[in-house]
C-alpha positions as CSV (number, residue, x, y, z in Angstrom):
1,M,-235.3,-225.2,-124.7
2,S,-237.8,-224.1,-127.4
3,L,-236.6,-221.7,-130.1
4,R,-238.5,-218.9,-128.4
5,Q,-236.8,-219.6,-125.0
6,V,-233.4,-219.6,-126.7
7,A,-234.0,-216.3,-128.5
8,L,-235.4,-214.6,-125.4
9,A,-232.5,-215.8,-123.2
10,A,-230.0,-214.5,-125.8
11,F,-231.8,-211.1,-126.0
12,D,-231.8,-210.9,-122.2
13,A,-228.1,-211.5,-122.2
14,A,-227.7,-208.6,-124.7
15,L,-229.7,-206.3,-122.4
16,A,-227.7,-207.4,-119.4
17,A,-224.4,-206.5,-121.2
18,A,-225.8,-203.1,-121.9
19,A,-226.8,-202.4,-118.2
20,P,-225.9,-198.8,-117.8
21,G,-225.5,-198.8,-114.0
22,P,-222.7,-201.4,-113.8
23,A,-220.9,-200.0,-116.8
24,T,-220.9,-196.5,-115.3
25,A,-219.7,-197.8,-111.9
26,R,-216.9,-199.8,-113.6
27,A,-215.7,-196.8,-115.6
28,L,-215.5,-194.6,-112.5
29,A,-213.9,-197.3,-110.4
30,E,-211.2,-197.8,-113.0
31,R,-210.6,-194.0,-113.3
32,P,-212.1,-192.0,-110.4
33,L,-212.9,-188.4,-110.6
34,A,-210.5,-186.0,-108.8
35,P,-211.2,-186.1,-105.0
36,G,-212.0,-182.9,-103.2
37,R,-213.2,-181.0,-106.2
38,P,-216.9,-180.2,-106.8
39,V,-218.7,-182.5,-109.2
40,T,-221.7,-181.5,-111.3
41,I,-223.5,-184.3,-113.1
42,I,-225.6,-183.9,-116.3
43,A,-227.2,-187.2,-117.4
44,M,-229.0,-187.4,-120.7
45,G,-230.8,-190.1,-122.7
46,K,-232.8,-193.2,-122.1
47,A,-230.2,-194.6,-119.6
48,A,-229.8,-191.3,-117.7
49,I,-231.3,-192.5,-114.4
50,P,-229.3,-195.7,-113.8
51,M,-226.1,-194.0,-115.0
52,A,-226.6,-191.1,-112.6
53,R,-227.5,-193.4,-109.7
54,A,-224.4,-195.5,-110.3
55,A,-222.2,-192.4,-110.6
56,I,-223.4,-191.0,-107.3
57,G,-222.8,-194.3,-105.7
58,Q,-219.3,-194.4,-107.0
59,L,-218.7,-190.8,-106.1
60,G,-219.7,-191.4,-102.5
61,R,-221.1,-188.0,-102.0
62,P,-223.9,-185.9,-103.4
63,P,-222.9,-183.9,-106.5
64,K,-223.0,-180.1,-106.5
65,T,-225.8,-180.2,-109.1
66,L,-227.6,-183.1,-110.6
67,L,-229.6,-182.6,-113.9
68,I,-231.3,-185.6,-115.5
69,V,-233.0,-185.5,-118.9
70,T,-234.7,-188.7,-120.0
71,N,-237.8,-190.0,-121.7
72,P,-241.1,-190.3,-119.8
73,E,-241.0,-194.1,-119.8
74,N,-237.7,-194.1,-117.9
75,A,-238.2,-191.0,-115.6
76,V,-238.3,-192.0,-111.9
77,A,-237.5,-189.9,-108.9
78,L,-233.9,-189.6,-107.7
79,D,-232.9,-187.7,-104.6
80,G,-231.5,-184.3,-105.3
81,A,-232.1,-184.5,-109.0
82,E,-233.7,-182.0,-111.3
83,I,-235.5,-184.2,-113.8
84,F,-236.9,-183.4,-117.2
85,A,-239.0,-186.0,-118.9
86,A,-238.5,-185.0,-122.5
87,A,-240.1,-186.5,-125.7
88,H,-238.5,-188.9,-128.1
89,P,-238.1,-189.4,-131.1
90,L,-239.5,-185.9,-131.8
91,P,-238.4,-183.0,-129.5
92,D,-240.8,-181.0,-127.3
93,A,-241.0,-177.9,-125.1
94,I,-239.9,-179.9,-122.1
95,G,-236.7,-180.9,-123.9
96,L,-236.2,-177.3,-125.0
97,A,-236.3,-176.2,-121.3
98,A,-234.0,-179.0,-120.3
99,A,-231.4,-178.0,-122.9
100,A,-231.5,-174.4,-121.7
101,R,-231.0,-175.6,-118.1
102,A,-228.1,-177.8,-119.1
103,L,-226.3,-174.9,-120.8
104,E,-227.1,-172.6,-117.8
105,I,-225.6,-175.1,-115.4
106,A,-222.5,-175.6,-117.5
107,A,-222.0,-171.9,-117.9
108,S,-222.0,-171.5,-114.1
109,L,-219.0,-173.7,-113.6
110,T,-215.5,-172.5,-112.8
111,A,-212.0,-174.0,-113.3
112,E,-212.4,-175.7,-109.9
113,D,-215.4,-177.7,-111.0
114,Q,-215.7,-181.1,-112.6
115,L,-218.5,-181.7,-115.0
116,L,-219.5,-185.4,-115.5
117,V,-221.7,-185.8,-118.6
118,L,-223.5,-189.2,-118.8
119,V,-224.6,-189.8,-122.3
120,S,-227.0,-192.4,-123.8
121,G,-229.2,-192.9,-126.8
122,G,-232.1,-190.6,-127.4
123,A,-230.5,-187.5,-126.0
124,S,-230.3,-185.8,-129.4
125,A,-234.1,-185.5,-129.6
126,M,-234.5,-184.9,-125.8
127,L,-232.3,-181.8,-125.7
128,P,-233.3,-179.5,-128.6
129,S,-231.4,-176.2,-128.4
130,P,-232.2,-174.3,-131.7
131,V,-229.7,-171.7,-132.9
132,P,-231.0,-168.2,-133.5
133,G,-233.2,-168.1,-136.5
134,V,-234.6,-171.6,-135.9
135,S,-237.6,-172.5,-133.7
136,L,-238.5,-175.6,-131.8
137,S,-241.3,-176.1,-134.3
138,D,-238.8,-175.9,-137.1
139,K,-236.7,-178.6,-135.5
140,I,-239.7,-180.9,-134.8
141,T,-240.6,-180.7,-138.5
142,L,-237.1,-181.2,-139.6
143,N,-236.6,-184.3,-137.4
144,A,-239.8,-185.8,-138.8
145,Q,-238.6,-185.1,-142.3
146,M,-235.3,-186.8,-141.7
147,L,-236.9,-189.8,-140.0
148,A,-239.3,-190.2,-142.9
149,A,-236.5,-189.8,-145.5
150,N,-234.6,-192.9,-144.3
151,M,-231.5,-190.9,-143.2
152,D,-229.0,-192.8,-141.2
153,I,-228.2,-191.6,-137.6
154,R,-224.8,-190.1,-138.5
155,A,-226.3,-187.9,-141.2
156,M,-229.2,-186.9,-139.0
157,N,-226.9,-186.0,-136.1
158,L,-224.6,-184.0,-138.4
159,V,-227.6,-181.9,-139.3
160,R,-228.8,-181.6,-135.7
161,Q,-225.3,-180.5,-134.5
162,N,-225.3,-177.6,-137.0
163,L,-228.6,-176.3,-135.9
164,S,-227.9,-176.6,-132.1
165,A,-226.3,-174.5,-129.4
166,L,-225.7,-177.6,-127.3
167,K,-224.7,-180.4,-129.7
168,G,-221.4,-180.8,-131.5
169,G,-219.4,-179.8,-128.3
170,G,-221.7,-176.9,-127.3
171,L,-222.2,-178.2,-123.8
172,A,-218.5,-178.6,-123.2
173,R,-217.8,-175.1,-124.6
174,A,-220.4,-173.7,-122.2
175,A,-218.5,-175.2,-119.3
176,G,-215.5,-173.0,-120.0
177,R,-212.5,-174.0,-118.0
178,A,-214.2,-176.7,-116.0
179,V,-212.8,-180.2,-116.4
180,V,-215.3,-182.1,-118.5
181,R,-215.6,-185.9,-118.6
182,S,-218.2,-187.9,-120.4
183,L,-219.2,-191.6,-120.2
184,I,-221.0,-192.7,-123.3
185,L,-223.4,-195.6,-123.9
186,S,-223.4,-195.9,-127.7
187,D,-226.5,-196.6,-129.8
188,V,-224.9,-195.8,-133.1
189,P,-223.3,-198.2,-135.6
190,G,-219.6,-198.0,-135.5
191,D,-219.6,-196.3,-132.1
192,E,-218.4,-192.9,-133.3
193,L,-218.6,-191.0,-130.1
194,A,-219.2,-187.6,-131.7
195,V,-222.4,-189.1,-133.2
196,V,-223.9,-190.5,-130.0
197,A,-226.5,-187.9,-128.8
198,S,-225.0,-185.6,-131.4
199,G,-221.8,-185.2,-129.3
200,P,-222.6,-182.6,-126.7
201,T,-219.0,-182.8,-125.4
202,L,-217.1,-183.6,-128.6
203,P,-216.2,-181.6,-131.7
204,P,-218.8,-181.6,-134.4
205,I,-218.9,-184.4,-137.0
206,G,-218.6,-181.8,-139.8
207,P,-219.3,-178.2,-140.9
208,R,-222.6,-176.7,-142.1
209,S,-221.6,-177.4,-145.7
210,A,-221.5,-181.1,-144.9
211,A,-225.0,-180.8,-143.4
212,V,-226.3,-179.1,-146.5
213,D,-224.7,-181.9,-148.6
214,V,-226.4,-184.8,-146.8
215,L,-229.8,-182.9,-146.9
216,Q,-229.4,-182.4,-150.6
217,K,-228.5,-186.0,-151.2
218,S,-231.5,-187.2,-149.2
219,G,-233.8,-185.0,-151.3
220,L,-234.9,-182.9,-148.4
221,W,-233.1,-179.7,-149.1
222,A,-235.7,-178.0,-151.4
223,G,-238.6,-178.8,-148.9
224,L,-236.9,-177.4,-145.8
225,A,-238.1,-174.2,-144.2
226,P,-236.4,-171.2,-145.8
227,N,-235.0,-170.1,-142.4
228,I,-233.3,-173.5,-141.9
229,R,-231.7,-173.2,-145.3
230,A,-230.6,-169.7,-144.6
231,V,-228.9,-170.7,-141.3
232,L,-227.1,-173.6,-142.9
233,T,-225.8,-171.5,-145.8
234,A,-224.9,-168.5,-143.7
235,P,-221.2,-167.4,-144.1
236,A,-218.7,-167.9,-141.3
237,P,-218.7,-166.9,-138.5
238,T,-222.2,-168.4,-138.1
239,P,-224.5,-167.7,-135.1
240,A,-224.3,-171.4,-134.0
241,P,-222.1,-171.9,-131.0
242,A,-222.0,-175.6,-131.7
243,T,-220.0,-175.0,-135.0
244,A,-217.9,-172.0,-133.9
245,A,-214.1,-172.3,-134.1
246,A,-213.5,-171.8,-130.4
247,P,-211.6,-174.8,-128.9
248,L,-213.3,-177.2,-126.6
249,P,-212.1,-177.4,-123.0
250,P,-210.2,-180.5,-121.9
251,A,-212.7,-183.3,-122.3
252,N,-212.4,-187.0,-121.7
253,A,-214.9,-189.2,-123.5
254,T,-215.1,-193.0,-122.7
255,L,-217.2,-195.6,-124.4
256,I,-218.8,-197.8,-121.7
257,G,-221.3,-199.8,-123.6
258,A,-222.1,-200.6,-127.2
259,N,-224.1,-202.7,-129.6
260,Q,-221.1,-204.9,-130.4
261,I,-220.7,-205.7,-126.7
262,S,-224.3,-206.7,-126.4
263,I,-224.3,-208.8,-129.6
264,A,-221.2,-210.7,-128.3
265,A,-223.1,-211.5,-125.1
266,A,-226.2,-212.7,-127.1
267,R,-224.0,-214.9,-129.2
268,A,-222.4,-216.4,-126.1
269,A,-225.8,-217.2,-124.6
270,I,-226.8,-219.4,-127.6
271,P,-226.7,-223.1,-126.5
272,P,-223.5,-225.0,-127.7
273,D,-225.5,-227.4,-129.8
274,Y,-226.3,-224.5,-132.2
275,L,-224.0,-223.7,-135.0
276,L,-223.3,-220.0,-135.0
277,L,-223.3,-218.7,-138.6
278,E,-221.4,-215.7,-139.7
279,A,-223.6,-212.6,-140.3
280,P,-223.1,-209.0,-141.4
281,F,-222.3,-206.7,-138.5
282,P,-223.4,-204.1,-138.0
283,L,-226.6,-204.8,-139.8
284,I,-227.3,-201.5,-141.5
285,G,-229.1,-200.2,-144.7
286,T,-232.7,-200.6,-145.5
287,V,-235.0,-203.1,-143.9
288,E,-235.6,-204.6,-147.3
289,S,-231.9,-205.3,-147.9
290,A,-231.4,-206.6,-144.4
291,A,-234.4,-209.0,-144.8
292,E,-233.0,-210.3,-148.0
293,T,-229.5,-210.8,-146.5
294,L,-230.8,-212.7,-143.5
295,A,-233.3,-214.8,-145.5
296,A,-230.5,-215.8,-147.9
297,L,-228.3,-216.9,-145.0
298,A,-231.2,-218.9,-143.5
299,R,-231.9,-220.7,-146.8
300,A,-228.2,-221.7,-147.2
301,A,-227.9,-222.9,-143.6
302,P,-226.8,-226.5,-143.0
303,N,-229.2,-229.2,-141.8
304,Q,-228.5,-228.8,-138.1
305,P,-229.6,-226.4,-135.3
306,C,-228.2,-223.0,-136.4
307,A,-228.2,-219.4,-135.1
308,I,-227.6,-216.1,-136.7
309,V,-227.0,-213.3,-134.2
310,T,-226.3,-209.7,-135.3
311,G,-227.3,-206.1,-134.6
312,G,-227.0,-202.5,-135.7
313,E,-229.6,-200.1,-136.9
314,T,-231.5,-200.4,-140.2
315,T,-233.7,-197.8,-141.8
316,V,-237.2,-197.6,-143.1
317,N,-238.5,-195.6,-146.1
318,V,-241.8,-194.3,-144.7
319,T,-244.3,-193.8,-147.4
320,G,-247.5,-195.0,-145.6
321,T,-249.6,-193.8,-142.7
322,G,-249.4,-196.9,-140.5
323,R,-247.6,-197.6,-137.3
324,G,-244.4,-199.6,-136.6
325,G,-240.7,-199.4,-136.4
326,R,-237.6,-200.7,-138.1
327,N,-237.5,-203.9,-136.0
328,Q,-241.2,-204.7,-136.5
329,E,-241.0,-204.1,-140.3
330,L,-237.8,-206.3,-140.5
331,A,-239.6,-209.1,-138.6
332,L,-242.7,-208.8,-140.8
333,R,-240.5,-208.9,-144.0
334,I,-238.7,-212.0,-142.7
335,A,-242.1,-213.7,-141.9
336,L,-243.2,-213.1,-145.5
337,A,-239.9,-214.0,-147.2
338,L,-238.9,-217.1,-145.3
339,A,-240.7,-220.3,-146.3
340,L,-238.5,-223.2,-145.0
341,P,-239.2,-227.0,-144.5
342,R,-237.9,-226.6,-141.0
343,D,-238.9,-224.8,-137.8
344,W,-237.4,-221.3,-137.4
345,L,-237.8,-218.2,-135.3
346,F,-236.7,-214.6,-135.8
347,L,-236.4,-211.9,-133.2
348,S,-235.7,-208.3,-134.0
349,A,-235.9,-205.7,-131.2
350,G,-234.5,-202.5,-129.9
351,T,-232.5,-202.7,-126.7
352,D,-234.4,-199.6,-125.4
353,G,-237.6,-201.6,-125.4
354,R,-239.3,-199.2,-127.8
355,D,-239.4,-199.6,-131.6
356,G,-240.5,-196.5,-133.4
357,P,-243.5,-194.6,-132.0
358,T,-245.1,-197.8,-130.5
359,D,-245.2,-199.6,-127.2
360,A,-243.4,-202.7,-128.7
361,A,-239.7,-203.4,-128.6
362,G,-239.9,-205.2,-132.0
363,G,-241.2,-208.5,-133.3
364,I,-240.7,-212.2,-132.9
365,V,-242.0,-214.3,-135.8
366,T,-242.0,-217.9,-137.0
367,G,-243.0,-219.9,-140.0
368,D,-246.6,-219.7,-138.7
369,T,-246.8,-215.9,-138.4
370,A,-247.9,-215.0,-141.9
371,R,-250.7,-217.6,-141.8
372,A,-251.8,-216.3,-138.4
373,I,-252.1,-212.8,-139.7
374,A,-254.1,-214.0,-142.7
375,A,-256.3,-216.1,-140.5
376,A,-257.1,-212.9,-138.5
377,G,-258.4,-211.3,-141.7
378,H,-255.4,-209.1,-142.5
379,D,-253.4,-208.7,-145.7
380,S,-249.8,-208.6,-144.6
381,R,-248.4,-207.2,-147.8
382,R,-251.0,-204.4,-147.9
383,L,-250.2,-203.5,-144.3
384,L,-246.5,-203.6,-145.0
385,A,-247.0,-201.3,-148.0
386,N,-248.6,-198.8,-145.6
387,N,-245.8,-199.2,-143.1
388,D,-248.3,-200.7,-140.7
389,S,-246.1,-203.6,-139.4
390,Y,-247.5,-203.0,-135.8
391,A,-251.0,-203.9,-136.9
392,A,-249.8,-207.0,-138.9
393,L,-247.7,-208.4,-136.0
394,A,-250.4,-207.6,-133.5
395,A,-252.8,-209.7,-135.6
396,G,-250.3,-212.6,-135.7
397,D,-249.5,-212.3,-131.9
398,A,-246.0,-211.6,-132.9
399,L,-245.2,-208.3,-131.2
400,L,-242.4,-208.3,-128.6
401,H,-243.1,-206.2,-125.5
402,T,-240.4,-205.7,-122.9
403,G,-241.3,-202.3,-121.5
404,A,-238.6,-199.6,-121.0
405,T,-235.2,-201.1,-120.4
406,A,-233.4,-198.0,-119.2
407,T,-230.6,-198.6,-121.8
408,N,-230.1,-198.1,-125.5
409,V,-227.3,-199.7,-127.6
410,G,-229.1,-200.2,-130.9
411,D,-231.0,-203.3,-132.1
412,C,-230.5,-207.0,-131.8
413,Q,-231.5,-209.7,-134.4
414,I,-231.6,-213.4,-133.6
415,L,-232.5,-216.0,-136.2
416,L,-232.8,-219.6,-135.1
417,L,-233.3,-222.7,-137.2
418,N,-234.0,-226.3,-136.2
419,R,-232.8,-229.3,-138.2
420,L,-235.2,-230.6,-140.9
């Protein structure tokens, strides 16, 4: 097998391990819902459709109500479902309506009802539910500011929870005395369940004071809209249901898929003649530091076929006006940093099939990529400085397109080296 074939087979194995339908079915088979009691399903995120389909199959009967909120790329018809195709990574009016509908459905339930919440990556952006004093436009602007400021997902979702009526347990609180159960497909490093989709059925990560702290540390606080600063510094009790002191109803949250599971599957798919090298996991921090770490491991690798397989979620400090995503920028940085006297290949891609606001999952580069970009008349370093990794990789025929995968468990990185 060529290096490309090995890398793609390993990435396919990572995707298969994150298949949301089988994971949902397994979880409900191992611990079924109470028979004879009405079941309402609210599925949210990039994997909402396959998770909902599997849940209905395992349930064996139509749910009382079925609400699905997903991104347009993954939105397909499902019998009996009310479907909202909401924007990601920045929220929109469709998501606003979807969040309102989710809260309305939850509030209609009684103690006889069971609410099954199916959660996957992307749901934070897809279900904006601004607290009083904050508009959808404010949240769109804030999300864009946090993305551009290189904030990690935990910090971003801490802020989102404290400005939301649905996140940080708001959806579970709205369900009152109904029995709430959530199955969670994690896309966050460390798999802290309250962080995934900003924890609609779990207690908040932290109070408003903690949100203020991370915004100040990121340098964003002074540039925020005055009304957002006013809400976050309002004295208790605040107007945000998601941070109120009322206890959550009984909620059971189960992790059914995660980046670490997919990375283990990718490692297992590497042929046995490759030496699997140890690598940092999860791979977090800036793309610059991640590229330096991976390049150093490659340079120190022994003279035999070697593989480095890891995953996580890096961050990009956006200062330019170009297009790209963290995986594409990481791939481009590796292409520029790694000059070796042996054949090598590096794949970095999002398991959701979409890297940043582009149609690519990531990049797949080799020792020839930088030369191919230059031969096409482009300056890789200038494009990189403008955060235009998409244009650079497109010129080098190094973009990786998978289409929407209907799952999301973070990113996967695979670095392969032949012997000299």
